[in-house]
C-alpha positions in Angstrom: 115.5 118.8 181.1 112.7 121.2 181.5 113.0 124.3 179.3 112.0 127.7 180.7 110.5 130.1 178.2 109.8 133.9 178.6 106.2 133.4 177.6 103.4 131.2 179.0 99.9 130.2 177.9 97.3 133.0 178.0 100.1 135.7 177.8 99.5 138.6 175.5 102.4 138.8 173.0 103.5 140.8 170.0 105.1 139.3 166.9 108.5 140.8 166.1 109.4 139.1 162.8 107.8 137.3 159.9 104.7 137.7 157.8 102.6 138.5 160.9 105.0 141.2 162.2 103.3 143.8 164.5 100.3 141.7 165.3 99.2 141.0 168.9 97.4 138.0 170.3 96.9 135.6 173.2 99.1 132.5 173.4 96.9 129.5 172.9 99.5 126.7 173.3 103.2 126.2 173.6 105.4 123.3 172.3 108.5 123.4 174.6 110.3 120.7 172.6 110.3 122.7 169.4 110.3 126.2 171.1 107.1 127.2 169.3 103.8 128.8 170.3 100.4 129.1 168.7 99.1 132.7 169.0 95.4 133.6 168.5 94.8 135.3 165.1 98.5 135.2 164.1 100.3 133.3 161.3 97.0 132.0 159.7 97.4 129.2 157.1 94.8 127.7 154.8 94.0 124.1 155.6 92.2 121.9 153.0 89.7 119.6 154.8 87.6 116.7 153.7 83.9 116.6 154.5 83.3 114.9 157.9 80.6 114.9 160.6 81.8 118.2 162.1 82.2 120.0 158.8 79.9 118.3 156.2 80.8 120.8 153.4 84.6 120.4 153.7 86.7 123.0 152.0 89.4 125.4 153.0 89.6 126.7 156.6 91.9 129.3 158.1 93.9 128.0 161.1 96.7 129.4 163.3 100.2 127.9 162.7 102.9 128.0 165.3 105.5 130.8 165.6 109.0 130.4 167.0 109.2 131.9 170.6 112.2 134.1 169.6 109.9 136.1 167.3 107.5 136.9 170.2 107.7 139.5 172.9 105.5 139.8 176.0 103.1 142.8 176.2 103.1 144.2 179.7 99.6 143.9 181.2 99.6 147.4 182.8 101.0 149.6 180.2 100.3 147.7 176.9 103.9 148.1 175.8 106.3 145.3 175.0 109.0 144.4 177.5 111.8 141.9 178.0 111.3 139.3 180.7 113.6 138.4 183.5 113.5 136.0 186.4 114.2 136.7 190.1 113.7 134.9 193.4 110.6 136.1 195.3 111.5 136.7 198.9 108.0 135.9 200.2 107.2 132.7 198.4 110.9 131.7 197.8 110.0 130.9 194.1 111.3 132.1 190.8 109.0 134.7 189.3 108.9 136.5 186.0 109.3 140.3 186.0 109.3 143.1 183.5 112.7 144.5 182.8 111.2 147.8 181.8 109.3 148.6 185.0 110.6 145.9 187.4 107.0 144.7 188.2 106.3 141.0 188.7 104.2 139.4 186.0 101.4 137.3 187.4 
């Protein structure tokens, strides 16, 4: 069964809970099986790496870890405020589209 989430890749989201609360960033990837998303610049963890061809020095690098999608809220493209997301049937294309529950506008 395909899971439908309120966020997609390349959406601008705000973190609602956790250590990164209040931060905003772009969604880099989504894992639908675990309901988690990787957000740019949010939930940074230190990863210890061995020296290799790409990084000959090795050492500690900062990397984004995933955040549960329930802790993320979509930032509306026009206003820059967070909004809840709904789905409705578009009359023209006869497809299910996402819309902002705050303004009623369709989200790309």
